[in-house]
KEKE-3310 file (N, C-alpha, C; in steps of 0.2 Angstrom, whole numbers, plus 5000, padded with zeros to 4 digits):
npx = (5119:5129:5123:5134:5145:5142:5137:5148:5157:5149:5152:5165:5170:5161:5168:5180:5179:5174:5188:5195:5187:5193:5207:5214:5223:5218:5221:5211:5208:5205:5192:5185:5184:5181:5191:5200:5213:5222:5219:5220:5212:5210:5222:5230:5226:5231:5222:5217:5213:5203:5208:5208:5208:5211:5200:5199:5196:5200:5207:5207:5195:5187:5170:5151:5139:5124:5116:5116:5129:5147:5162:5176:5184:5187:5186:5178:5172:5172:5162:5156:5145:5144:5152:5156:5159:5170:5173:5188:5188:5178:5163:5154:5147:5143:5144:5137:5139:5136:5147:5149:5152:5161:5174:5189:5205:5215:5232:5240:5256:5261:5262:5257:5246:5243:5242:5232:5223:5225:5219:5207:5203:5202:5189:5180:5187:5186:5179:5186:5198:5197:5196:5208:5214:5211:5216:5228:5233:5230:5237)
npy = (4617:4622:4631:4639:4632:4619:4620:4627:4617:4607:4612:4614:4599:4594:4601:4597:4582:4585:4589:4578:4568:4572:4566:4574:4575:4579:4590:4588:4596:4584:4584:4581:4566:4556:4546:4542:4531:4533:4545:4561:4575:4591:4587:4586:4579:4569:4565:4556:4552:4538:4522:4508:4494:4503:4503:4492:4481:4488:4499:4518:4528:4539:4547:4548:4548:4537:4549:4559:4564:4569:4558:4550:4537:4520:4507:4491:4479:4477:4474:4469:4479:4486:4496:4495:4505:4511:4521:4523:4528:4521:4512:4505:4511:4507:4513:4510:4510:4515:4508:4519:4528:4532:4538:4543:4540:4538:4537:4525:4519:4500:4498:4505:4501:4487:4491:4494:4487:4476:4485:4486:4474:4473:4477:4473:4480:4492:4501:4507:4509:4519:4531:4532:4535:4547:4554:4552:4557:4570:4577)
npz = (3938:3925:3912:3904:3903:3900:3887:3880:3882:3872:3862:3860:3861:3850:3838:3842:3836:3822:3817:3820:3812:3799:3802:3810:3824:3842:3857:3871:3887:3902:3910:3926:3938:3932:3927:3935:3943:3931:3923:3925:3933:3924:3919:3901:3885:3870:3860:3846:3828:3825:3821:3811:3820:3835:3840:3853:3867:3884:3876:3879:3873:3861:3865:3857:3871:3869:3877:3872:3878:3877:3880:3889:3891:3894:3886:3887:3884:3868:3851:3835:3832:3844:3860:3874:3887:3901:3916:3922:3936:3939:3948:3947:3935:3918:3900:3884:3867:3850:3839:3828:3833:3839:3842:3841:3851:3863:3866:3872:3884:3883:3898:3902:3896:3904:3919:3919:3915:3927:3936:3930:3936:3947:3952:3960:3975:3971:3977:3992:3988:3980:3987:3993:3985:3977:3988:3989:3979:3980:3990)
capx = (5121:5131:5122:5134:5151:5139:5136:5155:5161:5147:5154:5173:5168:5157:5175:5184:5172:5176:5195:5196:5184:5197:5212:5220:5222:5214:5221:5207:5208:5201:5186:5183:5189:5181:5198:5207:5217:5225:5220:5217:5204:5213:5226:5230:5228:5230:5215:5221:5210:5201:5208:5208:5213:5213:5195:5199:5197:5206:5209:5204:5191:5181:5167:5149:5134:5116:5114:5122:5135:5155:5164:5184:5182:5190:5182:5179:5172:5171:5160:5156:5141:5144:5157:5156:5165:5168:5178:5194:5186:5170:5164:5149:5142:5144:5141:5135:5140:5137:5153:5152:5149:5168:5177:5196:5208:5220:5237:5246:5260:5259:5266:5250:5237:5246:5242:5225:5222:5227:5216:5200:5201:5202:5184:5177:5189:5188:5177:5190:5204:5198:5196:5213:5220:5210:5218:5239:5236:5228:5244)
capy = (4616:4628:4629:4640:4628:4615:4623:4627:4610:4604:4617:4611:4594:4593:4603:4587:4577:4586:4589:4569:4567:4574:4565:4577:4572:4585:4591:4591:4594:4579:4586:4576:4559:4549:4540:4541:4536:4532:4552:4566:4580:4596:4583:4587:4572:4569:4561:4551:4548:4530:4518:4501:4490:4504:4501:4486:4481:4490:4507:4523:4529:4547:4546:4553:4543:4538:4553:4565:4567:4563:4554:4548:4530:4513:4499:4486:4474:4479:4471:4471:4484:4493:4495:4498:4508:4513:4525:4518:4531:4522:4507:4502:4512:4509:4516:4507:4519:4513:4510:4521:4534:4532:4546:4544:4535:4542:4532:4523:4513:4494:4497:4506:4495:4481:4490:4498:4480:4476:4490:4484:4470:4476:4480:4472:4482:4501:4506:4506:4511:4526:4537:4533:4536:4552:4557:4553:4563:4576:4580)
capz = (3931:3923:3905:3898:3902:3897:3881:3878:3881:3866:3853:3859:3859:3842:3836:3840:3832:3813:3818:3821:3805:3796:3800:3813:3831:3846:3863:3877:3896:3906:3916:3933:3941:3931:3923:3943:3942:3925:3919:3931:3931:3923:3912:3895:3884:3862:3854:3839:3823:3824:3815:3814:3829:3840:3845:3857:3876:3885:3873:3881:3868:3864:3859:3862:3870:3868:3882:3870:3883:3874:3887:3885:3895:3892:3884:3894:3881:3859:3846:3827:3834:3850:3862:3881:3891:3909:3918:3927:3943:3941:3952:3943:3928:3910:3893:3879:3862:3843:3837:3824:3836:3842:3835:3843:3853:3870:3864:3879:3882:3887:3904:3906:3896:3908:3923:3922:3916:3934:3940:3929:3940:3954:3952:3966:3978:3969:3982:3995:3985:3976:3992:3994:3977:3978:3993:3988:3972:3979:3991)
cpx = (5122:5131:5128:5143:5148:5139:5143:5158:5156:5150:5161:5174:5167:5164:5179:5184:5175:5184:5197:5193:5188:5205:5217:5216:5221:5219:5217:5211:5205:5196:5183:5185:5185:5185:5200:5208:5226:5225:5215:5216:5213:5223:5226:5230:5229:5226:5216:5212:5208:5204:5210:5212:5212:5206:5193:5199:5204:5209:5206:5201:5188:5177:5158:5143:5128:5115:5115:5126:5143:5159:5173:5184:5186:5186:5187:5175:5169:5165:5158:5150:5142:5150:5153:5161:5163:5174:5181:5191:5179:5171:5161:5147:5146:5142:5143:5133:5141:5143:5153:5150:5156:5172:5188:5198:5213:5224:5240:5249:5258:5259:5259:5242:5239:5241:5235:5220:5221:5222:5207:5197:5200:5195:5180:5180:5191:5185:5182:5197:5201:5198:5205:5220:5220:5216:5227:5239:5233:5233:5246)
cpy = (4622:4627:4632:4637:4623:4616:4626:4623:4605:4606:4615:4604:4591:4596:4597:4582:4580:4586:4581:4568:4567:4573:4567:4575:4581:4585:4592:4589:4590:4584:4582:4572:4555:4542:4541:4534:4537:4545:4557:4573:4586:4593:4584:4578:4573:4564:4561:4551:4541:4528:4511:4498:4494:4503:4495:4486:4483:4498:4513:4527:4537:4545:4547:4544:4543:4544:4558:4568:4565:4563:4550:4543:4525:4507:4494:4479:4480:4471:4472:4477:4489:4490:4498:4499:4511:4516:4522:4522:4528:4516:4503:4504:4512:4510:4513:4511:4513:4514:4515:4530:4535:4536:4546:4539:4537:4534:4531:4519:4507:4493:4500:4504:4491:4484:4493:4489:4477:4480:4487:4479:4470:4478:4478:4478:4491:4504:4511:4509:4516:4532:4539:4537:4542:4555:4557:4556:4568:4581:4574)
cpz = (3929:3914:3902:3896:3899:3888:3878:3878:3873:3861:3854:3858:3851:3837:3831:3835:3825:3814:3817:3815:3800:3797:3807:3819:3835:3853:3867:3883:3897:3910:3920:3934:3937:3929:3931:3940:3939:3922:3924:3929:3929:3917:3905:3891:3875:3861:3848:3835:3825:3820:3814:3820:3832:3845:3850:3864:3880:3883:3878:3874:3869:3861:3862:3863:3868:3871:3878:3871:3878:3881:3883:3892:3892:3891:3888:3889:3872:3856:3840:3826:3838:3856:3870:3885:3897:3912:3922:3935:3943:3943:3947:3936:3922:3906:3888:3874:3855:3842:3831:3828:3843:3839:3838:3849:3858:3868:3872:3879:3884:3891:3906:3904:3903:3916:3923:3917:3923:3938:3939:3932:3946:3956:3960:3975:3977:3974:3988:3993:3984:3980:3992:3988:3978:3982:3992:3983:3974:3985:3996)
residu = (MET:ASN:LEU:SER:ARG:LEU:SER:GLN:ASN:GLU:VAL:LEU:PHE:ALA:GLU:ALA:ARG:ARG:LEU:LEU:ALA:GLU:GLY:ARG:SER:VAL:ARG:ILE:ARG:VAL:GLN:GLY:ASP:SER:MET:LEU:PRO:PHE:LEU:ARG:ASN:GLY:GLN:GLN:VAL:THR:ILE:ARG:PRO:LEU:ARG:ASP:GLY:ALA:CYS:VAL:ARG:GLY:ALA:VAL:LEU:PHE:GLY:LEU:THR:ASP:ARG:GLY:GLY:TYR:VAL:ILE:HIS:ARG:ALA:VAL:SER:CYS:ASP:ALA:SER:THR:VAL:THR:LEU:MET:GLY:ASP:GLY:ASN:CYS:LEU:ARG:ARG:GLU:ARG:ILE:ASP:ARG:GLN:LEU:ILE:PHE:GLY:TYR:VAL:GLU:SER:SER:ARG:ALA:SER:ARG:PHE:ALA:ALA:ARG:LEU:TRP:TYR:LEU:ALA:ARG:PRO:VAL:ARG:ARG:VAL:LEU:LEU:PRO:LEU:VAL:LYS:SER:PHE:LEU:SER:GLY)
# end
């Protein structure tokens, strides 16, 4: 683990959180494959400040996990106090986050949300599909 990189990410995400709290949008470069096939490693996304109605199932949200790590993952369920997130590129792993620790959302089109819903329903076969998607996207 590169501690210098980890520290830089912590500073970056803390600053993003501060800007979102001020009502400003931020651009962040995606790191990792946990949101494949919809968000790719290195892709830039714009995170908007959280607004009423943005924290719904299917929304891509920016939040802080109970382990202290920041994530940009899709909401699979929301209730009054917690949100359950899951990366599109994950087969099983989910994070439950206190709703107060969700700071922003990534805007997406209706078509993108529909495609993401279909992808979510494909969870039982993601283990087979993900290597194919990664191979296709890499060249």
